[in-house]
Every structure is written in C-alpha cells, then in structure tokens.
Backbone as JSON, one array per atom type, in Angstrom:
{
  "sequence": "MESIKILALSGSLRKASYNTAAIRALKRLAPVHIDIMIGSIGELPLFNPDREGEHILALEELISSLRRADGLIVASPEYAHGISGPMKNALDWLVSGVEFPFKPIMLINTSPRALHAQEALKEVLATMSGNIIEKSCVSIPLLSSALDVDGIVQSKEIAGTLKAGLEELCIAIETQKR",
  "N": [[155.59, 108.59, 110.47], [154.99, 109.02, 107.05], [157.27, 108.52, 104.35], [158.41, 111.05, 102.12], [159.13, 111.88, 98.81], [160.83, 114.27, 96.96], [161.53, 115.97, 94.01], [163.99, 118.28, 93.16], [164.76, 121.06, 91.2], [167.12, 123.22, 89.78], [167.2, 126.14, 87.89], [169.49, 127.31, 87.1], [172.76, 127.09, 85.81], [175.12, 127.91, 86.85], [178.02, 127.53, 88.92], [178.16, 128.85, 91.37], [175.51, 129.38, 91.97], [172.71, 131.0, 93.37], [170.18, 129.9, 93.34], [170.62, 127.13, 93.15], [172.04, 126.84, 95.53], [170.02, 127.47, 97.37], [168.31, 125.28, 97.05], [170.01, 123.19, 97.81], [170.43, 123.93, 100.47], [167.83, 123.67, 101.46], [167.5, 120.94, 101.23], [169.25, 120.11, 103.25], [167.93, 121.2, 105.43], [165.57, 119.83, 105.56], [163.24, 117.66, 107.2], [163.94, 114.28, 108.39], [162.23, 112.4, 107.18], [161.7, 113.39, 104.71], [162.81, 113.22, 101.53], [164.79, 114.95, 99.52], [165.56, 115.01, 96.28], [168.06, 116.12, 94.28], [167.88, 117.16, 91.11], [169.26, 117.17, 87.75], [169.64, 119.36, 85.04], [171.42, 120.28, 83.25], [172.7, 118.75, 81.29], [170.89, 118.18, 79.36], [169.95, 117.97, 75.94], [169.18, 120.55, 73.51], [165.72, 121.12, 73.22], [163.93, 119.16, 70.94], [161.34, 118.05, 69.18], [161.57, 116.01, 67.29], [163.41, 114.33, 68.38], [162.23, 112.99, 70.41], [161.72, 109.96, 72.07], [164.2, 108.98, 71.49], [167.2, 107.53, 72.88], [168.23, 109.3, 75.42], [170.28, 109.87, 77.86], [170.44, 111.81, 80.0], [167.86, 112.87, 79.94], [166.3, 110.6, 80.39], [167.09, 110.03, 83.01], [166.13, 112.3, 84.32], [163.35, 112.06, 83.88], [162.87, 109.63, 85.17], [163.5, 110.33, 87.83], [161.51, 112.24, 88.27], [159.25, 110.65, 88.02], [159.47, 109.03, 90.31], [159.11, 110.9, 92.26], [157.08, 112.58, 94.68], [156.48, 115.2, 94.64], [157.52, 118.46, 93.41], [160.18, 120.79, 93.4], [161.06, 123.94, 92.27], [163.58, 126.15, 91.51], [164.48, 128.95, 89.98], [166.35, 131.31, 88.11], [165.77, 134.71, 86.95], [166.11, 135.75, 83.7], [166.5, 138.43, 81.64], [163.81, 139.21, 82.07], [162.56, 136.75, 81.85], [162.05, 133.13, 81.96], [164.79, 131.04, 82.78], [166.88, 129.78, 80.18], [167.87, 127.04, 80.37], [165.99, 125.96, 82.22], [163.5, 126.31, 80.92], [163.99, 124.75, 78.69], [164.21, 122.18, 79.89], [161.61, 121.88, 80.89], [160.21, 121.89, 78.48], [161.05, 119.42, 77.46], [159.73, 117.77, 79.25], [157.03, 118.22, 78.89], [155.26, 116.59, 77.39], [155.1, 114.23, 78.74], [153.77, 111.7, 81.01], [154.42, 111.87, 83.62], [154.52, 114.37, 84.81], [151.99, 115.9, 85.07], [149.77, 117.19, 87.54], [151.51, 117.08, 89.68], [152.37, 118.27, 92.88], [153.78, 121.47, 93.34], [156.45, 123.5, 94.46], [157.71, 126.75, 94.36], [160.76, 128.53, 94.37], [161.99, 131.68, 94.75], [164.81, 133.46, 94.41], [165.39, 136.09, 94.23], [163.61, 138.58, 95.19], [162.81, 140.85, 93.7], [162.6, 139.98, 91.16], [160.11, 139.32, 89.35], [158.9, 138.76, 86.91], [159.85, 136.36, 85.66], [158.98, 134.47, 87.53], [156.2, 134.67, 87.3], [155.92, 133.93, 84.61], [156.95, 131.36, 84.76], [155.06, 130.16, 86.44], [152.86, 130.25, 84.71], [153.7, 128.54, 82.6], [154.06, 126.11, 84.03], [151.46, 125.68, 85.01], [150.12, 125.39, 82.59], [151.2, 122.99, 81.85], [149.81, 121.35, 83.48], [150.7, 121.22, 86.09], [150.54, 121.31, 89.66], [150.59, 124.02, 91.28], [151.46, 124.97, 94.43], [150.47, 127.52, 96.04], [150.81, 128.48, 98.7], [153.21, 127.37, 99.33], [155.11, 128.58, 97.79], [157.95, 130.6, 97.79], [159.82, 133.61, 98.41], [163.09, 134.56, 98.74], [165.68, 136.65, 99.96], [168.37, 136.43, 98.36], [169.95, 137.43, 96.29], [172.9, 139.09, 95.63], [173.71, 138.67, 98.24], [175.82, 137.15, 99.05], [175.6, 134.77, 100.4], [176.19, 131.35, 101.0], [175.42, 127.81, 100.89], [175.78, 127.02, 103.61], [175.5, 129.53, 104.87], [172.85, 130.15, 104.24], [171.47, 128.09, 105.57], [172.14, 128.78, 108.18], [170.94, 131.23, 108.5], [168.33, 132.38, 110.26], [165.95, 133.61, 109.41], [165.82, 133.19, 106.56], [166.15, 130.39, 106.38], [163.94, 129.64, 107.89], [161.85, 130.56, 106.26], [162.19, 128.95, 103.98], [161.79, 126.39, 105.12], [159.14, 126.64, 105.98], [157.8, 126.9, 103.52], [158.4, 124.38, 102.43], [157.06, 122.76, 104.25], [154.38, 123.44, 103.69], [154.23, 122.46, 101.08], [154.56, 119.72, 101.58], [152.27, 119.19, 103.08], [150.35, 119.51, 101.1], [151.12, 117.42, 99.4], [150.69, 115.18, 101.04], [147.93, 115.41, 101.41], [147.06, 115.01, 98.78], [147.84, 112.38, 98.41], [146.0, 110.96, 99.88]],
  "CA": [[155.33, 109.54, 109.4], [155.31, 108.44, 105.76], [158.35, 109.14, 103.6], [158.02, 111.87, 100.97], [160.23, 112.12, 97.87], [160.62, 115.49, 96.19], [162.56, 116.32, 93.05], [164.29, 119.71, 93.15], [165.48, 121.47, 90.0], [167.6, 124.59, 89.68], [167.23, 126.64, 86.52], [170.77, 127.96, 86.87], [173.88, 126.18, 85.63], [176.3, 128.5, 87.5], [178.52, 126.82, 90.1], [177.84, 129.64, 92.57], [174.12, 129.78, 91.81], [171.87, 131.15, 94.56], [169.05, 128.96, 93.21], [171.12, 125.81, 93.53], [172.36, 126.91, 96.96], [168.75, 127.42, 98.12], [167.84, 123.89, 97.0], [170.91, 122.38, 98.66], [170.14, 124.28, 101.86], [166.53, 123.08, 101.81], [167.76, 119.5, 101.41], [169.84, 119.96, 104.59], [166.96, 121.62, 106.43], [164.39, 118.96, 105.51], [163.15, 116.57, 108.19], [164.49, 113.01, 107.89], [161.29, 111.63, 106.36], [161.56, 114.05, 103.41], [163.98, 113.0, 100.69], [164.86, 115.89, 98.4], [166.49, 114.55, 95.26], [168.44, 117.26, 93.44], [168.01, 116.72, 89.73], [170.18, 117.91, 86.89], [169.1, 119.68, 83.72], [172.5, 120.86, 82.47], [173.16, 117.88, 80.2], [169.82, 117.96, 78.38], [170.14, 118.65, 74.66], [168.1, 121.47, 73.18], [164.48, 120.4, 72.92], [163.59, 118.95, 69.55], [160.34, 116.98, 69.17], [162.01, 114.9, 66.45], [164.28, 113.45, 69.17], [161.46, 112.26, 71.41], [161.82, 108.52, 71.84], [165.61, 108.61, 71.42], [167.87, 107.25, 74.16], [168.98, 110.47, 75.9], [170.49, 109.48, 79.25], [170.08, 112.9, 80.92], [166.4, 112.97, 79.94], [165.79, 109.4, 81.05], [167.33, 110.19, 84.45], [165.19, 113.32, 84.8], [162.0, 111.48, 83.88], [162.84, 108.62, 86.23], [163.45, 111.06, 89.11], [160.19, 112.85, 88.37], [158.3, 109.55, 88.21], [159.59, 108.59, 91.71], [158.85, 112.03, 93.16], [155.72, 112.93, 95.08], [156.33, 116.62, 94.39], [158.6, 119.11, 92.68], [160.62, 122.12, 93.81], [161.75, 124.63, 91.17], [164.23, 127.42, 91.83], [165.04, 129.37, 88.7], [166.59, 132.75, 88.02], [165.13, 135.49, 85.88], [167.03, 136.3, 82.71], [165.82, 139.32, 80.71], [162.38, 139.13, 82.39], [162.0, 135.46, 81.45], [162.52, 131.87, 82.54], [166.12, 130.7, 82.27], [166.87, 128.86, 79.04], [167.94, 125.63, 80.78], [164.74, 125.51, 82.85], [162.47, 126.21, 79.88], [164.34, 123.58, 77.89], [163.84, 120.99, 80.66], [160.15, 121.79, 80.91], [159.79, 121.49, 77.14], [161.26, 117.98, 77.35], [158.79, 117.07, 80.13], [155.64, 118.63, 78.66], [154.38, 115.55, 76.82], [155.15, 113.02, 79.56], [152.68, 111.45, 81.95], [154.97, 111.99, 84.97], [154.43, 115.74, 85.32], [150.68, 116.45, 85.45], [149.19, 117.16, 88.88], [152.52, 117.06, 90.74], [152.42, 119.48, 93.69], [155.01, 122.21, 93.02], [156.9, 124.65, 95.25], [158.65, 127.62, 93.65], [161.66, 129.34, 95.19], [162.49, 132.86, 94.05], [165.94, 133.95, 95.21], [165.5, 137.53, 94.04], [162.23, 139.07, 95.28], [162.46, 141.87, 92.69], [162.46, 139.28, 89.88], [158.74, 138.82, 89.33], [158.46, 138.37, 85.57], [160.12, 134.94, 85.42], [158.11, 133.67, 88.4], [154.86, 134.62, 86.69], [156.02, 133.13, 83.38], [157.13, 129.97, 85.19], [153.74, 129.69, 86.89], [152.03, 130.05, 83.52], [154.16, 127.33, 81.92], [153.78, 124.95, 84.88], [150.01, 125.49, 85.01], [149.78, 124.88, 81.26], [151.62, 121.59, 81.85], [148.97, 120.7, 84.49], [151.34, 121.14, 87.4], [149.72, 121.81, 90.76], [151.4, 124.99, 92.02], [150.95, 125.16, 95.79], [150.79, 128.93, 96.29], [151.29, 128.68, 100.07], [154.58, 126.86, 99.44], [156.0, 129.41, 96.97], [158.65, 131.54, 98.66], [160.85, 134.52, 97.91], [164.14, 134.78, 99.75], [166.59, 137.69, 99.46], [169.74, 135.95, 98.23], [170.7, 138.18, 95.28], [173.96, 139.96, 96.19], [173.87, 138.45, 99.68], [177.06, 136.39, 99.24], [175.35, 133.59, 101.22], [176.29, 130.03, 100.39], [174.51, 126.86, 101.53], [175.92, 127.15, 105.07], [174.93, 130.81, 105.28], [171.39, 130.05, 104.13], [171.03, 127.22, 106.66], [172.35, 129.48, 109.45], [170.07, 132.4, 108.57], [167.04, 131.97, 110.83], [164.84, 134.12, 108.58], [165.77, 132.52, 105.26], [165.91, 128.96, 106.64], [162.55, 129.52, 108.33], [160.98, 130.74, 105.08], [162.31, 127.73, 103.17], [161.15, 125.27, 105.83], [157.69, 126.86, 105.95], [157.35, 126.56, 102.18], [158.48, 122.93, 102.3], [155.97, 122.2, 105.05], [153.14, 123.59, 102.93], [154.29, 121.51, 99.96], [154.35, 118.37, 102.12], [150.85, 119.09, 103.43], [149.63, 119.3, 99.83], [151.45, 116.08, 98.92], [149.98, 114.22, 101.9], [146.51, 115.52, 101.09], [146.85, 114.41, 97.47], [148.03, 110.92, 98.52], [144.82, 110.35, 100.54]],
  "C": [[155.81, 108.93, 108.08], [156.39, 109.24, 105.04], [157.8, 109.9, 102.39], [159.26, 112.1, 100.12], [159.88, 113.34, 97.02], [161.81, 115.71, 95.27], [162.74, 117.83, 93.08], [165.15, 120.03, 91.95], [165.87, 122.94, 90.09], [167.67, 124.96, 88.21], [168.52, 127.35, 86.19], [171.86, 126.91, 86.75], [175.16, 126.7, 86.29], [176.73, 127.69, 88.72], [178.12, 127.54, 91.38], [176.4, 130.14, 92.54], [173.4, 129.88, 93.16], [170.71, 130.17, 94.53], [169.46, 127.55, 93.62], [171.45, 125.77, 95.02], [171.09, 126.81, 97.8], [168.22, 125.99, 98.16], [168.7, 123.0, 97.9], [170.67, 122.67, 100.14], [168.84, 123.64, 102.31], [166.67, 121.58, 102.02], [168.33, 119.25, 102.81], [168.85, 120.29, 105.7], [165.77, 120.68, 106.55], [164.4, 117.93, 106.63], [163.57, 115.24, 107.56], [163.53, 112.22, 107.0], [161.05, 112.25, 104.98], [162.88, 113.92, 102.65], [163.92, 113.95, 99.5], [165.97, 115.43, 97.48], [166.8, 115.76, 94.36], [168.73, 116.74, 92.03], [168.94, 117.61, 88.94], [169.51, 118.15, 85.53], [170.19, 120.18, 82.76], [172.97, 120.04, 81.29], [172.07, 117.6, 79.16], [170.15, 118.65, 77.06], [169.0, 119.66, 74.45], [166.88, 120.67, 72.76], [164.24, 120.36, 71.43], [162.6, 117.79, 69.52], [160.73, 115.79, 68.3], [162.87, 113.9, 67.23], [163.53, 112.69, 70.26], [161.5, 110.78, 71.06], [163.26, 108.05, 71.69], [166.12, 108.29, 72.83], [168.74, 108.46, 74.51], [169.11, 110.27, 77.41], [170.06, 110.56, 80.23], [168.57, 113.04, 81.04], [165.79, 111.77, 80.65], [165.96, 109.49, 82.56], [166.37, 111.21, 85.05], [163.77, 112.76, 84.9], [161.86, 110.44, 84.99], [162.74, 109.27, 87.61], [162.07, 111.67, 89.32], [159.12, 111.79, 88.64], [158.29, 109.1, 89.69], [159.18, 109.67, 92.7], [157.36, 112.22, 93.43], [155.43, 114.4, 94.77], [157.58, 117.18, 93.73], [158.88, 120.47, 93.29], [161.39, 122.72, 92.63], [162.29, 125.95, 91.7], [164.93, 127.86, 90.56], [165.22, 130.87, 88.66], [165.76, 133.4, 86.92], [166.21, 136.04, 84.98], [166.22, 137.12, 81.72], [164.3, 139.21, 80.82], [161.75, 137.79, 82.01], [162.59, 134.3, 82.23], [163.9, 131.58, 81.97], [165.99, 129.69, 81.13], [166.95, 127.4, 79.46], [166.64, 125.12, 81.41], [163.64, 125.35, 81.82], [162.72, 125.0, 79.0], [163.92, 122.29, 78.59], [162.33, 120.8, 80.67], [159.6, 121.39, 79.55], [159.96, 119.99, 76.94], [160.21, 117.2, 78.15], [157.32, 117.27, 79.76], [154.74, 117.5, 78.15], [154.35, 114.26, 77.65], [153.98, 112.91, 80.52], [153.14, 111.64, 83.4], [154.69, 113.35, 85.61], [153.05, 116.18, 85.81], [150.29, 116.14, 86.89], [150.21, 117.02, 90.01], [152.4, 118.36, 91.54], [153.79, 120.15, 93.51], [155.21, 123.38, 93.97], [157.87, 125.44, 94.39], [159.47, 128.41, 94.65], [162.18, 130.46, 94.3], [163.59, 133.46, 94.92], [166.2, 135.44, 95.03], [164.09, 138.13, 94.03], [161.84, 140.14, 94.27], [162.24, 141.24, 91.31], [161.09, 138.6, 89.82], [158.3, 138.27, 87.98], [158.67, 136.87, 85.32], [159.24, 134.06, 86.28], [156.71, 133.56, 87.81], [154.87, 133.8, 85.41], [156.17, 131.65, 83.73], [155.81, 129.38, 85.67], [152.83, 129.4, 85.7], [152.41, 128.76, 82.8], [153.79, 126.08, 82.73], [152.28, 124.65, 84.94], [149.54, 124.92, 83.68], [150.13, 123.4, 81.15], [150.82, 120.75, 82.86], [149.69, 120.41, 85.79], [150.44, 121.77, 88.44], [150.57, 122.74, 91.62], [150.74, 125.24, 93.37], [151.37, 126.57, 96.21], [151.36, 129.18, 97.69], [152.74, 128.2, 100.24], [155.58, 127.71, 98.66], [156.62, 130.5, 97.83], [159.6, 132.42, 97.88], [161.83, 134.76, 99.05], [165.18, 135.73, 99.17], [168.04, 137.22, 99.39], [170.58, 136.78, 97.26], [171.64, 139.16, 95.97], [174.19, 139.76, 97.68], [175.2, 137.78, 100.01], [176.86, 135.17, 100.15], [175.53, 132.32, 100.39], [175.33, 129.11, 101.13], [174.57, 126.99, 103.04], [175.28, 128.44, 105.57], [173.41, 130.81, 105.24], [170.84, 129.23, 105.29], [171.12, 127.96, 108.0], [171.49, 130.73, 109.6], [168.68, 131.97, 109.06], [165.88, 132.39, 109.93], [164.71, 133.34, 107.27], [165.48, 131.03, 105.44], [164.46, 128.74, 107.07], [161.57, 129.65, 107.18], [161.0, 129.49, 104.22], [161.59, 126.56, 103.83], [159.63, 125.42, 105.83], [157.11, 126.52, 104.59], [157.34, 125.05, 101.95], [157.36, 122.25, 103.08], [154.65, 122.29, 104.31], [153.09, 122.64, 101.74], [153.98, 120.1, 100.45], [152.9, 118.16, 102.56], [150.03, 118.8, 102.18], [149.89, 117.89, 99.28], [150.68, 115.04, 99.73], [148.49, 114.23, 101.63], [146.2, 114.83, 99.77], [146.98, 112.89, 97.52], [146.79, 110.22, 99.1], [143.75, 109.99, 99.57]]
}
C-alpha cells in the first residue's frame, strides 16, 4: 500500500483544545502507511499582503508541510458563529500559494451544534479551490466531554467516526493520484 502524507491543522491555540486532541487521536488511530503531520499556525503573524515574500519561518514551515502533503485535515472551533481567528489567518496566508488548490480536505467538527463555522470554513476552503471531501467530514461530540487524546482513542464510537472519515479522505487522495 502506498504511503499517504496528510497535514492536519487545528484552529485552536488552547493547550486543552478538543480540536487538537481530535487530530492527535486521529494520528494515533491512523494505519501505518498514513503519515499525519500535525502543523502549527500559532506563530504566524497577522496576515498582511505587504509581507508576502518576507522570510517568515512559521509560514515557510506551513507551506513546506502543505507542499509535501497529499491531503489536509482541518479541525477548528466556532467562535461567535465564525471561523477561529488563527485558522482564518492561516488560510489567508495560504490563499495565494500554489500548494493549496485541489488538495483533498477532511473537516472535523468537535461540537456538532457548531454549524456556522463549519459552513463558513467550507465556503473559504472552496473559494481557495480546496477539494472538500464531504464523505470524510465528521462531527464528534467532544464539547464538554472532558475526553483527552487517550479518551478519544478508547471511545469506540468517536474513534470509529474519525477512522471512517480518514478512510474516505484516503480514498479520495488515492483516486486523485491515479
């Protein structure tokens, strides 16, 4: 089976973030031929088109990770019915690059009642020419669950949902590679 590299980004900067925990759990649940690289967006400066072309290490690392990735996983919270500021900022930095268009994308929603940000995120990603794989997009009930990475991995229902979404993403990636 061919190796697949996937970049995963959390839109939350909190240490105890459910979004980050879901990504870390998915990394542990992934089959050995799937390499989930957890990227960082917390060190990106605020987007400013005047700074494009500058040496910004955090941005260069993000772009390099995206370039190497066959697909993308995004888990981002909803703040005031919108996309988290750090996630929107990261996407703004990536919008003009050639690395992003047509990447297969899986979305993870850790709060099923938070629908506004997911729809806004889909709109932004589609505008950026991302390939959102609807069958891979999952909602898992982590809000107020007190589950950490271990708890997510041990939950048959939540782990199963995450693995099913990842499988659909990998099917789309393999299809696109052909």
